N, C-alpha and C positions, 0 to 999 in steps of 0.2 A: 705415108695411113697414115698421121698423126691427123693432117684439114680432117680430112675423110671419114674419121672416129670426128671430130668436135665436129665435123655437121651434121652430122645422123644425129649426135647429143642435140643440139641446139631445135633441130626437126622437130626430137622428140619434145621439146620438151614448149617447142609450142601445139604441135596435134594435144600432148597433154593442159595446155591450161589456157586449152579452144573447146574440149573437153569436158573439163570441168567447169565453165563455160552451159557450155549448152546443158551440165548437168542441175547445175542452179541454182539455174531461171528453169525447172526444172518438180525443182520437193516438192513430192504431194507427201511424200510416202520415207517410213522409215530406213528404209529401201534405199530409195535415192541419196540421205542424208549417210550409210555405210557406202557409197557410191563415191560417192562427195572422197569425203572423206580417204575413200579408196586413190582415186587421182590426187589427194595433195600429198596426200605417203609418194604416190611413183614418184610427184613436181619432187618433193627433194631431194628420193633416191637416183634421180637424173642432175639435179645441180650439183649432189658433192657428188656424181662421177667427173662430171664436165669440171668440178673448178680442179678435179686433181690434174686440167693438165697444166693451170696455172701455179701448183703450187710451186716451194723452192728451194722452202724448208722441213723436217720431219714433223715439226708442231705444226704445221702448215696443211699439211698432207692428215695429217692425227684429225681433226677439223673438217678436213672436206671430207671424208673418213667416215666418221658420228654422224655426222648431216647424212651423209647414202644411206649408214643404215639407221639412220629412227625411218626412214621413208621405206626399206625393204621389212623391219620389223614393222609398222606399220601397215604394210599392205596385205600380210597375211594372214591378222587377226583382223580390219577391215573387209577384204574375202568373203573368210572364215567367217563373221556375220551378216558378210553378206548374202550369201549362201545359205545362209540359215533361215533368212526373212521370201529368198526369190525360192524356195522349197517351201515354205512355209508346214517347217520341219519342226518339232520339238522334240526337239532333243531338253535331256535336263538340266538345270543352269547351273550346278556345278559346274559341267562341260565349259560351260560358256565364264565363266567366273574363274579354272582351273589357267583357259585358255590364254585368258586375259590379263590373270595376271603373273602369266610363265614367260609374258609378250614385257610388261612391265622390266623385270625379274631379272629374264634377257638382256634387253638393254645397257640394265644394270650396268649387269656384268662386262658388255663390250664398252660400257665408257672408263669399267677402270682395270679395263685390263689388259692396261700398259702394267699395272704394281699389281692383276694377282694374276695371269697369264693363265682365265681361265678360257676367254674363245679366241684367243690369237694366244698361243705357248713365248711366239716372237715378232717383233714382223720391222720390217723397214722402209724404206725409201730406196729408190734403187731405176737410175739413172740409168736408159735406155733407146741413146740415141735425146731424138725430136721425144720421147714419152717415159712421164714416169708413173714410176707401177711400186704397186707396194706387196711386197714378197713376206708373204707369213708364212709360219707357222701352225696350224689346226693344236689348239685344246679341248679338252672334254668337252666344252661350251657349244663350242662351235655343234661336236656329233651330235650330240643334243637337242639340238636349232633346228641339225636338219632330218633329222631323223619328226622329229613336231608337224615338221611342210610336210613330211610324206605322211604323217596322222593326219594333217588336218586336208589336205586332197582328198588324199582314199575318204573324206568321213563326205565331203563336198558330195564327192560323185556312187558315193552310198548314197548321198538324198536325194 
């Protein structure tokens, strides 16, 4: 099973790099910039997930976790801005500023979750055969982040 997941992750990374190259070569509008940032965010997320297969310590697991979450937060924000440009929507600047600020605060909370317990109350690496799994208990900010993702998706659908 581990090999199937690893091969899938490597294929995913290669496809993202290929897509990034195509987007980068054809960048002409701000919309393309957001799409490129999205590609880079997906690359961070996939790389962090792939690194989880190779971690031996909790500290290494936390670093790959941080890399993966940097990508996840970036994907949400970049897709939000991409949708705004694609739909030529005129959302108030305050909404985009709030979303950007919330994403930055969320990543800071993720980075400090070991001390604060706001994003994950508790987490640990567990070896399950060949696989290394991150087991966690969700914190209050984790739920707030998920609500935000739903709001962003609904906003994009409405636009």
